[in-house]
C-alpha positions, -999 to +999 in steps of 0.1 A: -311-074-555-293-049-577-255-049-573-241-014-565-205-002-565-201+019-533-221+026-502-233+060-515-249+046-546-265+017-526-280+041-500-294+063-527-310+034-545-325+021-513-339+056-505-355+059-539-371+025-537-384+032-501-400+065-511-415+049-542-431+022-519-441+048-493-425+025-468-448-004-475-430-037-468-399-020-455-381-023-421-370+011-408-338+009-388-333+037-363-306+047-339-313+068-308-324+104-309-290+118-299-278+109-334-241+103-326-217+084-349-224+051-332-262+054-339-256+066-374-232+038-384-251+011-365-284+020-383-268+020-417-249-012-410-278-031-396-301-020-424-275-032-449-274-066-431-311-071-430-313-065-468-283-087-476-285-117-452-288-150-470-322-164-480-341-132-476-358-107-498-363-082-471-361-045-476-346-024-449-334+012-447-317+034-421-337+064-408-311+089-396-327+106-366-310+139-372-327+165-395-304+172-424-299+208-414-287+198-380-258+176-393-235+206-387-239+200-349-217+169-351-185+176-370-172+141-363-202+126-381-195+148-411-159+137-412-168+100-410-194+103-437-170+121-460-144+093-455-169+069-470-180+091-499-211+106-485-209+143-492-224+173-475-258+174-493-264+139-477-290+132-504-283+094-500-295+094-464-331+091-453-338+119-427-370+126-407-381+153-431-379+129-460-404+104-447-439+109-462-468+116-440-489+095-439-468+065-448-471+027-447-442+020-423-451-006-397-419-025-389-390-009-370-356-022-359-338-004-331-301+000-327-282+018-299-315+020-279-343-004-271-374+017-267-392+031-298-396+069-297-432+079-290-433+098-323-432+064-341-450+042-316-483+040-334-509+013-327-500-008-358-463-005-355-440-035-345-404-035-333-390-065-351-353-064-340-330-048-314-293-045-312-282-024-282-258-019-254-279+002-230-299-010-200-327-033-211-361-017-207-378-051-211-399-042-242-408-061-274-400-095-260-425-112-283-418-094-315-381-085-317-358-111-333-329-108-329-332-091-296-295-086-286-289-063-257-254-068-242-224-048-229-202-032-255-181+000-258-199+006-291-232-006-306-214-007-339-194-036-325-226-056-318-239-049-353-205-060-367-208-092-347-241-100-364-226-094-398-196-116-389-220-145-381-227-149-418-193-157-434-206-155-469-216-118-466-191-094-483-193-061-464-186-031-486-153-014-476-170+019-470-195+003-446-166-014-428-148+019-425-179+037-411-185+010-385-148+011-376-149+049-371-179+045-347-160+019-327-129+041-325-147+072-313-168+054-287-139+034-272-114+062-275-092+042-298-098+010-280-077+023-252-067-003-227-086+001-194-113+021-211-148+013-224-138-014-249-147-050-241-142-083-259-167-077-287-152-044-295-117-059-301-132-088-321-152-064-343-122-041-348-100-071-358-126-083-383-132-048-398-096-037-403-087-058-433-121-051-449-120-013-444-104+015-465-075+021-441-038+013-440-033-022-425-012-052-428-012-089-420+011-083-391-016-063-373-040-092-374-013-116-362-005-093-333-041-090-323-046-127-326-019-132-300-033-106-276-070-103-287-078-076-261-049-053-269-046-031-299-010-024-309+002+012-311-007+021-347+001+055-361-031+055-382-053+045-353-038+072-331-043+097-359-079+087-365-087+088-328-072+122-324-090+136-355-124+122-345-120+136-309-108+169-322-138+172-345-162+161-317-149+189-294-147+216-320-178+235-307-169+272-308-194+277-336-223+264-315-245+285-292-261+274-260-292+259-277-270+240-301-249+226-273-280+214-255-296+197-285-265+182-303-263+152-279-298+151-263-323+124-252-357+127-237-375+104-213-410+101-197-411+090-161-442+081-140-435+096-106-437+075-075-464+082-049-438+096-026-435+125-050-469+129-066-491+119-037-524+102-047-527+118-081-509+100-110-483+123-126-457+118-153-428+142-162-407+147-192-370+148-186-342+157-210-305+148-207-279+168-227-244+156-229-220+186-234-183+180-240-173+212-222-169+222-186-198+243-172-174+272-170-172+271-208-209+264-212-217+296-193-191+316-211-188+343-224-223+355-211-236+335-181-269+353-181-275+346-218-267+309-213-292+307-184-319+324-206-312+300-235-314+270-211-347+281-198-360+286-233-349+251-243-368+237-213-399+255-224-394+245-261-392+208-251-419+209-224-395+196-198-400+193-161-363+182-156-332+190-176-299+174-168-268+189-183-240+163-182-206+178-190-175+157-199-140+171-205-104+168-195-086+189-169-053+207-176-036+176-163-054+154-188-077+138-162-113+130-173-138+151-156-176+153-154-202+177-139-239+176-135-264+205-136-300+197-128-327+222-135-362+213-122-394+231-129-412+228-095-445+240-109-453+204-119-453+186-086-442+213-061-410+213-041-411+176-035-399+168-070-366+186-069-359+175-033-364+138-041-342+142-072-314+159-055-315+135-025-313+106-050-285+120-070-265+129-039-270+094-024-259+076-055-228+055-048-223+051-085-222+089-094-203+100-063-212+136-066-201+166-046-222+197-047-207+230-058-221+265-065-227+290-093-200+314-081-176+292-099-192+300-133-191+337-135-223+346-115-205+365-087-194+401-093-169+400-064-136+382-068-136+357-039-120+325-030-139+304-056-129+327-085-093+328-075-094+290-074-110+289-108-082+310-122-056+287-107-073+257-122-073+273-156-036+281-153-030+245-142-014+254-108-039+233-089-061+204-100-099+209-101-106+182-076-086+202-050-107+233-055-141+218-051-159+229-019-194+228-005-215+257-015-217+286+009-249+302+020-246+329-007-245+301-033-280+291-025-292+319-048-297+305-083-293+325-115-324+309-129-357+326-127-382+319-099-399+285-104-367+267-114-348+248-087-312+242-098-281+224-084-247+218-098-223+190-089-189+176-095-192+140-105-162+121-090-169+089-109-159+101-143-166+067-159-204+071-155-220+085-187-256+092-196-261+055-203-259+050-165-273+083-154-307+077-172-315+045-153-304+061-120-328+090-128-356+065-135-351+047-102-350+079-082-382+093-098-403+061-102-391+043-071 
């Protein structure tokens, strides 16, 4: 294998060779369709590993699931790529529009998810490896090796653990830096009491001396003494703050951009209690939006509703879940849920079963609210006064949440869509847990 000096040069060389072979004999490594930094770094990292592990002549390449023109939707990804020398034309990266059609790609490895997207699930395709931290869907048991699905704050930590298991491998500093960035953003700086678990701390400790960051032997010594605690480091705090700031810098995005920047789709086979005797499947989309619904609907609530309806039509959805995540004025993590259901598919039974299931979930712990809170009421009533107080910080949001009044039953969405909005009391639950809950509610 040709030695390259730098991650950028290596990726460009791999891409050139892959295209020259039309994918024949290559393993394509893919992250999930949301295209966050964890998926991006994990796919590049695992593809590098497959091509470099001892006693192999395998060829592997990362397929970045985000079209090149959509990279602008994730400023945190742009920042992390720039840190490792990948500039804004991204010519080194293999994106969906670069892959020839037809091609000879038959082997796929999955990171940060464990079910191959239907677009690539052709009859002659095999999934040959999985590294993931989501709920196991039980697929590819006979073909995937390794098939590692286990808890972690970041999938990049699991990829790093695989690389660590081969002591002779010399990871490029740029790749170590990219994986480290993914771990930092997904674990919020490995904050104690947060998402980070043992493998995240182990991966972080291993990557630090190999990455292009300020570090010292004293850091490694401190972490060896307390392996699940990261010392207060100015550079780590700065990196965490920068990545989070980039991630939440969304003022340049419109409603459609917000819905698609962190988006996943699912197909569910409805239970007989919903569909009756006729088999029926539905497509559902889950959009994670790092803003409160009040900001999502601002400055034009009506325009946001229209754009949401257009997105549902564009994607052919029966169900759209908008999962907001943000912090209150007091710095408390907050989450909301908005469910939009097209009842034309299976009639009124579908939204009713969905809402009942969501409201009964002991994991989510939701409390229903109404649309008056988001600018859909022309009269200044109690809810709007409370919203103003929340924005000023004089009361906490949790204190202002009330059950919807009768007037709130009217949805701003057009006829045919049934919509409910909720406050999610358990702010630790993300899409990673919401998707399996949705599956159980709909499929029984």
